[in-house]
Each structure stands twice: as structure tokens, then as C-alpha cells.
C-alpha positions in Angstrom: -40.9 -39.1 -89.7 -39.8 -41.1 -92.7 -42.2 -43.9 -91.7 -45.0 -41.0 -91.4 -44.0 -39.9 -94.9 -44.5 -43.3 -96.5 -47.9 -43.9 -94.9 -48.9 -40.6 -96.0 -47.9 -41.5 -99.5 -50.0 -44.9 -99.2 -53.0 -43.2 -98.1 -53.0 -41.1 -101.4 -52.5 -44.4 -103.4 -55.0 -46.7 -101.8 -57.8 -47.1 -99.3 -55.8 -47.6 -95.9 -56.7 -47.5 -92.3 -54.7 -47.9 -89.1 -57.7 -47.9 -87.0 -57.5 -51.0 -84.7 -60.0 -53.6 -85.9 -60.6 -52.3 -89.5 -61.5 -55.2 -92.1 -58.5 -56.8 -93.0 -58.1 -58.6 -96.4 -54.9 -60.6 -95.4 -55.5 -64.0 -94.0 -53.2 -66.6 -92.0 -52.6 -70.2 -92.8 -50.7 -72.6 -90.7 -51.2 -76.3 -89.3 -52.9 -75.1 -86.4 -55.3 -72.3 -86.4 -53.4 -69.1 -85.3 -55.1 -66.9 -82.8 -56.5 -63.5 -84.1 -56.4 -60.7 -81.7 -58.9 -58.2 -82.7 -59.0 -55.4 -82.4 -55.4 -54.8 -81.9 -53.7 -51.4 -81.2 -52.0 -49.8 -84.1 -52.7 -52.3 -86.9 -55.7 -53.7 -88.3 -55.1 -57.4 -86.9 -52.3 -59.4 -85.2 -52.0 -63.0 -85.8 -50.4 -65.4 -82.9 -49.1 -68.6 -84.7 -48.1 -71.7 -82.5 -44.7 -71.7 -84.7 -43.6 -68.9 -87.1 -41.8 -71.6 -89.1 -45.1 -72.8 -90.0 -46.8 -69.5 -90.9 -48.2 -67.9 -93.7 -49.9 -64.7 -94.9 -52.3 -64.5 -98.0 -53.8 -62.0 -99.8 -56.6 -62.5 -102.3 -54.2 -61.3 -105.0 -51.0 -60.1 -106.0 -49.8 -57.6 -103.6 -46.5 -55.8 -102.3 -45.4 -56.4 -98.8 -43.6 -54.1 -96.8 -41.9 -54.7 -93.5 -41.6 -52.2 -90.6 -39.3 -50.3 -90.4 -38.3 -50.1 -93.8 -41.4 -49.0 -95.6 -39.6 -47.8 -98.6 -38.7 -51.0 -100.2 -41.1 -53.9 -100.3 -39.9 -57.6 -99.1 -41.9 -59.1 -101.5 -43.7 -57.8 -104.8 -46.3 -59.2 -106.7 -46.8 -62.0 -104.3 -50.1 -63.5 -103.0 -48.5 -65.0 -100.0 -45.3 -64.7 -97.9 -43.7 -66.4 -95.0 -43.6 -64.0 -92.1 -40.7 -63.3 -89.9 -41.6 -63.3 -85.8 -42.5 -60.1 -84.0 -42.9 -58.2 -87.5 -45.4 -55.9 -88.8 -46.3 -55.7 -92.4 -47.9 -53.1 -94.7 -49.5 -54.9 -97.6 -50.6 -52.8 -100.7 -53.1 -54.8 -103.1 -54.2 -52.6 -105.9 -55.9 -49.6 -104.1 -56.3 -51.6 -101.0 -54.0 -51.5 -98.0 -53.7 -53.7 -94.9 -51.8 -53.9 -91.8 -51.0 -57.1 -90.0 -48.7 -57.9 -87.2 -47.3 -61.4 -86.6 -46.1 -63.2 -83.3 -45.1 -66.8 -83.1 -46.1 -68.2 -79.7 -43.3 -70.9 -78.8 -40.7 -68.2 -77.4 -43.2 -66.5 -75.4 -44.8 -69.6 -74.0 -45.0 -69.9 -70.0 -44.2 -73.7 -69.6 -40.9 -74.5 -68.5 -39.9 -70.7 -67.7 -38.5 -69.9 -64.3 -40.9 -68.8 -61.9 -40.3 -67.5 -58.1 -41.7 -65.3 -55.6 -40.1 -61.8 -54.7 -41.2 -61.2 -51.3 -40.4 -57.8 -49.3 -41.9 -56.4 -46.1 -44.1 -54.3 -48.1 -45.0 -56.0 -51.3 -45.5 -59.4 -53.1 -44.3 -59.8 -56.6 -44.1 -63.0 -58.6 -41.1 -63.0 -61.0 -41.7 -65.2 -64.3 -38.9 -65.3 -66.9 -41.0 -64.9 -69.8 -40.7 -62.2 -72.5 -43.6 -59.9 -73.5 -45.5 -60.6 -76.6 -44.7 -57.3 -78.4 -44.9 -55.9 -81.6 -44.6 -52.3 -83.1 -47.1 -50.5 -85.3 -45.9 -48.8 -88.8 -45.2 -45.4 -86.5 -42.8 -47.1 -84.7 -45.0 -47.4 -81.4 -44.6 -50.5 -79.3 -47.5 -52.6 -78.1 -47.8 -55.5 -75.9 -50.4 -58.2 -76.0 -52.5 -58.8 -72.8 -52.2 -62.5 -71.5 -54.9 -63.9 -69.2 -53.6 -65.9 -66.1 -55.2 -67.4 -63.1 -53.3 -67.6 -59.6 -54.1 -70.0 -56.8 -52.6 -69.6 -53.4 -53.5 -69.1 -49.6 -53.6 -65.6 -48.2 -54.5 -64.5 -44.7 -57.8 -62.3 -44.6 -58.3 -60.2 -41.9 -61.7 -58.8 -40.4 -62.0 -56.5 -37.7 -60.4 -58.6 -34.9 -58.6 -61.7 -36.5 -56.8 -63.4 -39.1 -58.3 -66.5 -41.4 -56.2 -68.3 -44.3 -58.3 -67.9 -47.3 -57.7 -70.1 -50.6 -57.5 -67.5 -53.5 -58.1 -67.8 -57.1 -57.3 -64.6 -59.0 -57.7 -64.1 -62.6 -55.9 -61.4 -64.1 -54.7 -59.9 -67.4 -51.1 -59.1 -67.6 -49.0 -57.4 -70.1 -45.4 -58.0 -68.5 -45.1 -61.6 -66.8 -41.7 -60.8 -65.5 -43.3 -58.6 -62.6 -46.8 -59.7 -61.4 -47.8 -57.8 -58.1 -50.4 -59.8 -56.1 -51.6 -56.5 -54.6 -51.0 -57.2 -51.0 -48.4 -58.7 -48.8 -48.0 -62.5 -48.4 -48.1 -63.0 -44.6 -47.2 -66.8 -44.5 -45.5 -69.5 -46.8 -47.9 -70.7 -49.4 -47.8 -72.8 -52.8 -48.6 -70.6 -55.6 -50.2 -72.0 -58.8 -49.9 -69.9 -62.1 -52.2 -71.1 -64.9 -52.1 -69.3 -68.4 -52.5 -68.3 -71.0 -55.5 -68.1 -73.4 -52.8 -68.8 -76.2 -51.7 -71.9 -74.6 -55.1 -73.1 -74.2 -55.9 -72.2 -77.8 -53.0 -74.2 -79.2 -52.7 -77.1 -76.5 -56.3 -77.3 -75.3 -55.4 -76.5 -71.6 -53.5 -73.6 -70.3 -49.6 -74.1 -68.7 -49.1 -74.7 -65.2 -46.5 -73.1 -62.9 -45.9 -73.8 -59.5 -43.7 -72.5 -56.7 -43.6 -74.9 -53.8 -44.6 -74.0 -50.3 -41.1 -74.3 -49.0 -39.8 -72.0 -51.6 -42.0 -69.1 -50.7 -40.0 -67.2 -48.1 -42.9 -65.1 -46.6 -41.5 -62.0 -44.6 -44.1 -59.6 -44.4 -46.2 -58.9 -41.2 -49.1 -57.0 -40.5 -51.7 -56.7 -37.5 -55.4 -55.4 -36.6 -54.7 -53.4 -33.2 -57.8 -53.1 -31.2 -58.7 -51.9 -27.6 -61.5 -52.9 -25.4 -62.3 -50.6 -22.5 -63.8 -52.2 -19.5 -67.5 -50.6 -19.3 -69.1 -49.3 -16.3 -72.4 -50.6 -15.4 -75.8 -48.8 -15.5 -76.1 -48.3 -11.8 -73.3 -45.4 -12.3 -76.0 -43.4 -14.5 -74.8 -40.4 -12.4 -71.3 -40.6 -13.7 -70.5 -38.0 -16.0 -68.7 -39.4 -19.4 -69.2 -43.0 -18.1 -67.6 -45.6 -20.3 -70.5 -47.2 -22.1 -68.8 -48.2 -25.4 -65.8 -50.8 -25.7 -64.2 -48.4 -28.2 -64.1 -45.4 -26.0 -60.8 -44.0 -25.4 -61.9 -41.3 -23.3 -64.0 -40.6 -20.4 -64.2 -40.5 -16.5 -61.1 -42.2 -14.9 -60.1 -44.7 -14.0 -60.0 -46.1 -17.6 -59.3 -49.8 -17.6 -58.4 -50.7 -20.9 -57.3 -54.0 -22.7 -55.1 -53.6 -26.0 -54.6 -56.5 -28.5 -52.1 -56.5 -31.5 -53.9 -59.3 -33.2 -50.7 -59.8 -35.3 -50.1 -61.9 -38.4 -48.0 -65.3 -37.7 -44.7 -64.0 -38.7 -44.6 -61.2 -35.9 -41.9 -62.5 -33.5 -41.4 -59.1 -31.2 -44.2 -57.0 -29.5 -43.5 -53.7 -27.7 -46.2 -51.9 -25.7 -45.3 -48.4 -24.2 -47.5 -46.4 -22.2 -46.6 -42.9 -22.2 -47.6 -39.6 -20.7 -46.1 -36.4 -21.8 -43.1 -38.3 -23.6 -42.3 -40.2 -20.3 -42.8 -44.0 -20.9 -44.8 -45.3 -17.6 -44.4 -49.0 -18.5 -43.1 -51.3 -21.2 -44.4 -54.5 -21.9 -43.6 -57.3 -24.5 -46.8 -59.8 -25.1 -49.3 -60.0 -27.8 -51.9 -58.1 -25.6 -51.6 -56.2 -22.4 -54.4 -54.4 -19.9 -53.5 -51.1 -18.4 -55.6 -48.8 -16.0 -55.3 -45.2 -16.6 -55.9 -44.1 -12.9 -54.9 -40.5 -13.0 -56.8 -37.6 -15.1 -54.7 -36.7 -18.1 -53.6 -37.5 -21.8 -52.0 -40.7 -22.7 -50.4 -42.6 -25.5 -50.2 -46.2 -25.8 -47.5 -47.2 -28.6 -47.6 -50.4 -30.2 -44.2 -51.7 -32.2 -43.8 -55.2 -34.1 -41.1 -56.5 -35.7 -39.8 -59.9 -36.9 -36.5 -61.7 -37.7 -36.5 -60.0 -41.3 -36.7 -56.6 -40.2 -40.2 -55.8 -41.1 -42.1 -53.5 -38.7 -45.7 -52.2 -38.0 -46.5 -49.3 -35.7 -49.5 -47.8 -34.3 -50.6 -45.3 -31.4 -53.6 -45.1 -29.2 -54.8 -41.8 -27.7 -56.3 -42.0 -24.4 -57.8 -39.1 -22.4 -58.7 -39.8 -18.6 -60.9 -36.7 -18.2 -60.4 -33.9 -15.3 -62.4 -34.6 -12.0 -65.9 -33.1 -11.4 -68.3 -33.2 -8.6 -71.7 -31.5 -8.4 -74.4 -32.0 -5.6 -78.1 -31.3 -6.3 -80.1 -29.2 -3.9 -83.4 -31.4 -4.2 -84.5 -34.7 -4.9 -88.0 -36.6 -5.1 -88.3 -39.9 -3.9 -91.8 -40.8 -5.0 -91.1 -43.7 -7.2 -91.6 -42.3 -10.3 -88.2 -43.3 -11.4 -86.9 -39.7 -11.9 -84.7 -38.1 -9.4 -85.8 -40.5 -6.7 -82.3 -40.6 -5.0 -80.0 -38.0 -3.5 -76.9 -38.6 -5.7 -74.0 -36.4 -6.7 -72.9 -36.0 -10.3 -69.2 -37.0 -10.7 -66.4 -37.6 -12.9 -62.9 -39.1 -12.1 -63.3 -39.3 -8.6 -60.7 -41.6 -6.6 -61.8 -41.3 -3.1 -65.4 -40.3 -1.9 -67.5 -40.1 1.2 -70.8 -38.7 1.9 -72.9 -38.3 4.9 -76.6 -37.0 5.4 -78.1 -35.6 8.5 -81.5 -34.4 9.6 -82.2 -31.1 11.3 -81.3 -32.6 14.9 -77.9 -33.6 13.4 -78.7 -37.5 13.6 -77.1 -39.1 10.7 -79.7 -40.6 8.1 -77.1 -41.7 5.4 -73.6 -42.4 4.6 -71.7 -43.9 1.6 -68.4 -44.3 0.1 -69.5 -44.9 -3.5 -70.3 -41.9 -5.6 -72.3 -43.8 -7.6 -75.0 -44.8 -5.1 -77.3 -42.2 -3.3 -79.7 -41.9 -0.5 -83.3 -43.2 -1.5 -85.1 -41.1 1.1 -85.7 -43.6 3.9 -84.6 -43.8 7.4 -84.5 -47.6 8.8 -86.4 -48.5 6.0 -89.2 -46.0 6.3 -90.0 -43.1 4.1 -88.3 -39.7 5.8 -90.0 -36.6 6.3 -90.4 -33.7 3.7 -87.7 -31.7 4.9 -84.3 -30.0 4.3 -81.2 -32.4 5.4 -77.7 -31.5 5.6 -74.9 -33.3 3.5 -71.2 -33.3 4.0 -69.4 -34.5 0.8 -65.5 -35.1 0.6 -63.9 -36.6 -2.4 -60.4 -36.7 -4.3 -60.2 -36.6 -8.0 -57.9 -38.6 -10.1 -56.1 -35.3 -11.0 -55.6 -34.8 -7.3 -58.4 -32.0 -7.0 -60.1 -32.2 -3.5 -63.5 -31.3 -2.7 -65.3 -30.8 0.4 -69.0 -29.7 0.1 -71.5 -28.8 2.7 -75.0 -27.8 2.2 -78.8 -28.9 2.5 -80.9 -31.0 0.1 -84.4 -30.8 0.1 -86.6 -33.9 0.0 -89.9 -33.4 -1.6 -92.3 -36.4 -2.3 -94.8 -34.7 -4.7 -97.1 -37.0 -6.5 -95.9 -40.0 -8.5 
């Protein structure tokens, strides 16, 4: 409150602006040209000197100089120049004009030679740099931290839909707190990490400073995976199979479902556990990177994958599989005229385990038989077209859900026109 009162007083005595980037009449002087940050927050300018002992602030005429936090008594009166202290903010009154300037000496904040290490956990990757924030306070006591530009180089495992590929990354970012730099992802393998920074070092020394963590000092622990499933497809000859599996990614449909599961794990995974479950009962457990299982019975299943490593990191996922209940339907007419439509007498089926079909003419002579529900009678007898008539069929089957089917009836063979 006291500072606000003095600032209010100054606004009545001189032209005064706290707006960042407002025109400043104070100029810096040093052996090496200082780095002027503009616009800055809470002051008109921030000047960064290589070494604060070599710095001067100069006004174009005699001025009174006040240093935060004591804005009641000037640190210098009637002076055109002062030697500033590090990390200090000045209010300068020159006649009816006022200026606000913060100064920092770069040497204590330089990155070169600072301890640099990687702090890696199962969930995050953080670089710890033992360097202080470049901070100043405005005249209202609010702290502000300068942004610093750095570039990181390291190798990271990138994943696509099915695999991992090492990728040499170069990431440029702006930081305010160098003591904790979050990479934004987990490091999945040891890698050399280089840090270049910052714009102040480049300004004063012509090149950014380089810090390095050698690969053998990067103790990666995290794991990740790209869990995938591949369902064995049924051929087009099974067009009469209802909910036939026609896409590898399909986890539900007519049983049996033959599915290959792959963990596609990152390098540090050491333990794989697959559990095939039905109604909370574990049907089988396996410990390989990939496993195949055939879901022969109708019902709902879960396949759980649990990955771990020697550091206690874990990954989990669950696949949900639905082997559909059985179905069997028999048509009452077919037209084997070669037009590609309804040319065979075939059942519509789903999730059938065993099957038999026999077809007889009116004199009880068997004209066709099959144990494959995907196949049908093409309307020929001994290679010759059968007569248009009603034929008797007997179909027996057992579904993967245990349902038994026994169907007997007649099917009409009609040639029609092609």
C-alpha cells in the first residue's frame, strides 16, 4: 500500500507510465552492449548486463533515483548516472518525467557450468538444471521472471500404430524456471541429452552455452505400449455366414473368433502377462510379447494385458471380445440360373460348431450332402441341372453356445430366367 501511495504521488508530479514497453529515457552503459528486454512486464525496460559491476544507468539530465522497495527516499539525488545493484528496479524522476527500469547482471544466472541432470519416473521426464530464475520485482512488488530460449537434443522413441522408432529430436522452447524443464513425454530408453541456451549467452559470447548429460547417466525407467489385435478373417466363400469377420480390428462376430494379440511394447518392458477371462474366470494366462487365442464358445470375454519392468513401472489395457450366439436359418427357394443371385441352396448361419445337411428328391434319393455350412447345393445332380421341383432337406447343427438345431423341410428349385 505504501508503494502504491508513492506511485500515486509521482503520477501527480510527473509524466509517469508503468506500461510495459513505454518510451524510456534512461540508457544503459557497459563494456559489452547490454541486452534490452522490451516490452517487459511491470516496468518500461529491463536491461541485462553481462556483469553488473561494469554497468551504468544514465539519464539525459539530473534526476532523482529511487530503488524498490523503498520509494520514499532516493538512493541518488540530482545525478545523471548511477551504478546499479543486481536484480533491482529503479524509479527515476527527471523534472516532470518519470521512468521505470529493472537491471540484472547475467553472470550469476548463466547456464554454463551449472549442474544438469535428468529426473525420470514412470510417468514423466524432467530435466533439472541448477540455475536461478532471472527475476525482478516491479514497483508494486509483483515478481516477474524473464523468458529464456533453449534448445534440447536427444533421442526419443516415437510410436505409430504398430511399432516404435528411435527419433532424434531437436526441441526449441522458452522457459522461465530452469530448475525443472518438463519434456512433455516419457523417455523410454537411455539417451544423451544436450541443452543449448540461452539468448543472453549468445548475445554476450557469440554462442549459446552447451550442457550435456551423457547417455549412461540417463536412467530411463518408463514403459509404454501400442496394444493391437488382429482377428483372422473369413474368406468370401462364407458370404452366407451372418456377422462374418471381414476386418482385422473387429472383436465381435460369428464364433469361433481366432485373434492374435500384440503388446508392441517399448524397450524396457521385462514382464508380459496376458489373461483371457470370461465372467471373471481366468481361462488361461500367458507371458509372451504376443499371443493367439481362439474364442470357440459364444459369449463375452476380456483379454487383459499387464506390463511391468524392473523399476515398478506398469501399463494395462483390456480388449473386449464378443463371440455372437448361434443362428441357423434355411431358405425355402433358390434359383440356380447362373445370374449370381441365389444360385445355391445355402443356410444362413452364425457361430456354428458342427453341421450337416442332406438334400433328397421326391423319391428319397440323396442328391447333395455337406458338413460345411458355408457351402451349398448348386442345383445339379451328377453334373447335370436338376429338375425344377420341391426337394427335401435335413439340417442338423450345434452352435458354439451349445444350442442344437434340427430342421427338416422342402426347398423349391426354380430356374426362372437368367
